[in-house]
C-alpha positions as CSV (number, residue, x, y, z in Angstrom):
1,M,-50.4,-3.5,-10.2
2,A,-46.8,-2.5,-10.1
3,K,-44.4,-4.0,-12.5
4,K,-41.8,-6.3,-11.0
5,K,-38.2,-5.1,-11.6
6,S,-35.9,-7.3,-13.6
7,R,-32.7,-8.8,-12.1
8,Q,-30.8,-6.5,-14.3
9,D,-32.6,-3.4,-12.9
10,L,-32.0,-4.7,-9.4
11,L,-28.3,-5.1,-10.1
12,V,-28.1,-1.6,-11.5
13,E,-29.7,-0.2,-8.4
14,R,-27.4,-2.2,-6.1
15,L,-24.2,-1.1,-8.0
16,H,-25.4,2.5,-8.1
17,A,-26.1,2.4,-4.4
18,Q,-22.6,1.2,-3.8
19,G,-21.1,4.2,-5.5
20,L,-20.8,3.3,-9.2
21,R,-22.2,5.8,-11.7
22,K,-25.5,4.8,-13.2
23,R,-24.1,4.4,-16.7
24,V,-21.3,2.2,-15.5
25,A,-23.6,0.2,-13.4
26,A,-25.9,-0.3,-16.4
27,A,-23.0,-1.4,-18.6
28,V,-21.9,-3.9,-16.0
29,A,-25.4,-5.2,-15.4
30,G,-25.9,-5.5,-19.2
31,A,-23.0,-8.0,-19.2
32,R,-25.0,-10.5,-17.1
33,G,-26.5,-11.8,-20.3
34,G,-30.1,-11.7,-21.4
35,S,-31.1,-9.9,-24.6
36,G,-28.8,-7.7,-26.7
37,G,-25.0,-7.1,-27.0
38,G,-23.7,-9.8,-24.8
39,R,-20.1,-9.7,-26.0
40,K,-19.9,-6.0,-26.0
41,A,-21.4,-5.7,-22.6
42,E,-19.1,-8.3,-21.2
43,S,-16.0,-6.5,-22.6
44,R,-17.3,-3.2,-21.2
45,A,-17.7,-4.9,-17.8
46,R,-14.1,-6.2,-18.0
47,D,-12.9,-2.7,-18.9
48,V,-14.8,-1.3,-15.9
49,L,-13.2,-3.9,-13.6
50,K,-9.7,-3.0,-14.9
51,Q,-10.3,0.7,-14.3
52,L,-11.7,0.0,-10.8
53,E,-8.7,-2.2,-9.9
54,G,-6.4,0.6,-11.2
55,A,-8.3,3.1,-9.1
56,T,-7.9,0.9,-6.0
57,D,-4.2,0.5,-6.6
58,T,-3.8,4.3,-7.0
59,I,-5.7,4.9,-3.7
60,R,-3.6,2.4,-1.9
61,T,-0.3,3.8,-3.0
62,E,-1.2,7.6,-3.0
63,V,-3.6,7.9,-0.1
64,L,-2.9,5.1,2.2
65,G,0.9,4.9,1.4
66,A,0.8,1.1,1.5
67,G,4.4,0.1,1.3
68,R,6.2,3.4,1.0
69,K,5.8,4.5,4.6
70,R,6.9,1.2,5.9
71,S,10.0,1.0,3.8
72,E,11.0,4.6,4.6
73,A,10.6,3.9,8.3
74,G,12.7,0.7,8.0
75,K,15.5,2.7,6.2
76,K,15.3,5.4,8.9
77,A,15.6,2.7,11.7
78,A,18.5,1.1,9.9
79,A,20.3,4.4,9.7
80,T,19.7,5.1,13.3
81,R,21.0,1.7,14.4
82,K,24.1,2.2,12.2
83,R,24.7,5.7,13.7
84,N,24.3,4.4,17.3
85,A,26.7,1.5,16.6
86,A,29.3,3.9,15.3
87,K,28.9,6.0,18.5
88,R,29.3,2.9,20.6
89,S,32.4,1.8,18.6
90,A,34.0,5.2,18.9
91,S,33.3,5.3,22.7
92,A,34.8,1.8,23.1
93,K,37.9,2.7,21.1
94,K,38.3,5.9,23.2
95,G,37.9,3.9,26.4
96,A,40.3,1.2,25.3
97,A,42.9,3.9,24.4
98,T,42.5,5.5,27.8
99,R,42.9,2.2,29.6
100,K,45.9,1.4,27.6
101,A,47.5,4.8,28.3
102,A,46.7,4.5,32.0
103,A,48.3,1.0,32.1
104,K,51.3,2.3,30.3
105,R,51.7,5.1,32.9
106,K,51.3,2.6,35.8
107,T,54.1,0.4,34.4
108,A,56.3,3.5,33.7
109,K,56.0,4.6,37.4
110,R,57.3,1.3,38.7
């Protein structure tokens, strides 16, 4: 008759299947309690979680470019709006000057 796997072994297998290394999975599964090294295993599990969170942050910023691309796009859009507003303003000033000069010429002819 086959020996039934313990909950710890099942957890190790599940974590390993999800991509964790076997040794890390075993360390995390050892933190669940049971016999031997409870405090050490728990602290190792916490360390592993901190490392994994750091890895996810790195992936988000470096690979996915979480906030950087959006802020760069916003800055570019703001610069474009500013440039276009300056063009409109310059054109309006030029048009106003032309109208003023034309009105001056009209009154001078009379």
